[in-house]
GUMAR-109943 format. One record per residue (C-alpha): residue number from 1; residue in three letters; y, z, x. Coordinates in steps of 0.05 Angstrom, whole numbers, plus 5000, padded with zeros to 4 digits. Layout:
+-----+-----+------+------+------+
|   n | res |    v |    w |    u |
+-----+-----+------+------+------+
| NUM | ALA |    Y |    Z |    X |
...
+-----+-----+------+------+------+
END
This chain:
+-----+-----+------+------+------+
|   n | res |    v |    w |    u |
+-----+-----+------+------+------+
|   1 | MET | 4866 | 8209 | 9233 |
|   2 | ARG | 4893 | 8186 | 9174 |
|   3 | LYS | 4959 | 8212 | 9152 |
|   4 | PRO | 4960 | 8254 | 9089 |
|   5 | THR | 4992 | 8219 | 9029 |
|   6 | THR | 5004 | 8238 | 8957 |
|   7 | ALA | 4965 | 8213 | 8899 |
|   8 | ASN | 5011 | 8155 | 8882 |
|   9 | GLN | 5035 | 8138 | 8948 |
|  10 | PRO | 4992 | 8098 | 8995 |
|  11 | ALA | 4992 | 8106 | 9071 |
|  12 | THR | 5031 | 8057 | 9112 |
|  13 | ALA | 4979 | 8011 | 9134 |
|  14 | GLU | 4950 | 8000 | 9063 |
|  15 | PRO | 5003 | 7954 | 9036 |
|  16 | GLU | 4984 | 7905 | 9094 |
|  17 | ALA | 4916 | 7912 | 9074 |
|  18 | LEU | 4932 | 7898 | 9001 |
|  19 | GLN | 4968 | 7833 | 9017 |
|  20 | ARG | 4909 | 7809 | 9064 |
|  21 | LEU | 4862 | 7824 | 9003 |
|  22 | ALA | 4907 | 7783 | 8956 |
|  23 | ASP | 4914 | 7723 | 9011 |
|  24 | ARG | 4833 | 7724 | 9019 |
|  25 | LEU | 4825 | 7722 | 8944 |
|  26 | CYS | 4878 | 7664 | 8938 |
|  27 | ARG | 4840 | 7629 | 8994 |
|  28 | ALA | 4772 | 7643 | 8965 |
|  29 | GLY | 4805 | 7611 | 8895 |
|  30 | LEU | 4794 | 7669 | 8858 |
|  31 | ARG | 4864 | 7689 | 8843 |
|  32 | GLU | 4856 | 7677 | 8766 |
|  33 | PRO | 4793 | 7725 | 8762 |
|  34 | ALA | 4823 | 7776 | 8802 |
|  35 | CYS | 4885 | 7779 | 8765 |
|  36 | LEU | 4848 | 7776 | 8696 |
|  37 | ALA | 4808 | 7835 | 8725 |
|  38 | LEU | 4866 | 7875 | 8747 |
|  39 | GLN | 4900 | 7861 | 8678 |
|  40 | THR | 4836 | 7892 | 8647 |
|  41 | LEU | 4831 | 7950 | 8695 |
|  42 | SER | 4904 | 7972 | 8689 |
|  43 | PRO | 4897 | 8019 | 8629 |
|  44 | VAL | 4843 | 8058 | 8672 |
|  45 | ALA | 4876 | 8047 | 8744 |
|  46 | PHE | 4861 | 8127 | 8754 |
|  47 | LEU | 4784 | 8115 | 8742 |
|  48 | SER | 4786 | 8046 | 8784 |
|  49 | SER | 4820 | 8088 | 8842 |
|  50 | GLN | 4766 | 8139 | 8838 |
|  51 | LEU | 4712 | 8088 | 8844 |
|  52 | ALA | 4742 | 8062 | 8899 |
|  53 | LEU | 4741 | 8131 | 8926 |
|  54 | PHE | 4665 | 8139 | 8911 |
|  55 | VAL | 4652 | 8071 | 8949 |
|  56 | GLN | 4680 | 8091 | 9014 |
|  57 | PRO | 4628 | 8121 | 9047 |
|  58 | PHE | 4585 | 8063 | 9038 |
|  59 | LEU | 4637 | 8014 | 9066 |
|  60 | ARG | 4650 | 8051 | 9133 |
|  61 | GLY | 4652 | 8008 | 9189 |
|  62 | SER | 4650 | 7947 | 9149 |
|  63 | ALA | 4708 | 7893 | 9140 |
|  64 | TRP | 4721 | 7917 | 9065 |
|  65 | GLN | 4733 | 7987 | 9089 |
|  66 | PRO | 4816 | 7981 | 9096 |
|  67 | TYR | 4812 | 7950 | 9024 |
|  68 | ALA | 4774 | 8007 | 8993 |
|  69 | ASP | 4815 | 8054 | 9027 |
|  70 | ALA | 4882 | 8020 | 9000 |
|  71 | LEU | 4851 | 8019 | 8928 |
|  72 | THR | 4843 | 8091 | 8926 |
|  73 | HIS | 4916 | 8098 | 8898 |
|  74 | GLU | 4924 | 8089 | 8826 |
|  75 | THR | 4994 | 8046 | 8845 |
|  76 | SER | 4958 | 8003 | 8888 |
|  77 | TRP | 4920 | 7962 | 8834 |
|  78 | GLU | 4989 | 7944 | 8804 |
|  79 | THR | 5014 | 7927 | 8876 |
|  80 | LEU | 4949 | 7881 | 8892 |
|  81 | GLN | 4965 | 7847 | 8824 |
|  82 | GLN | 5042 | 7839 | 8847 |
|  83 | HIS | 5019 | 7805 | 8913 |
|  84 | LEU | 4971 | 7759 | 8875 |
|  85 | GLU | 5024 | 7741 | 8829 |
|  86 | ARG | 5077 | 7726 | 8894 |
|  87 | ASN | 5021 | 7680 | 8931 |
|  88 | ALA | 5015 | 7639 | 8865 |
|  89 | GLN | 5089 | 7632 | 8860 |
|  90 | ALA | 5088 | 7609 | 8936 |
|  91 | ASN | 5036 | 7559 | 8929 |
|  92 | ARG | 5077 | 7531 | 8868 |
|  93 | ASP | 5138 | 7513 | 8911 |
+-----+-----+------+------+------+
END
């Protein structure tokens, strides 16, 4: 059973899901489009998190479920962007 969290605080397993998602996006060569989308969505992060909540039932049992679960928190969108930026810096070094 999933631990209850506050609206702005993700559960403990979710930061790892966000890091894995950032890694997958970078490996697929989608870091730049993902960063652009995240910057575009940042003013409406609340609505984005609500959209992630909406699609959760459709993703049950799929490989995308942990990512949708993680993105249901407003702060997770910014965290994902930070992971993508860190991955880009690591690739430059």
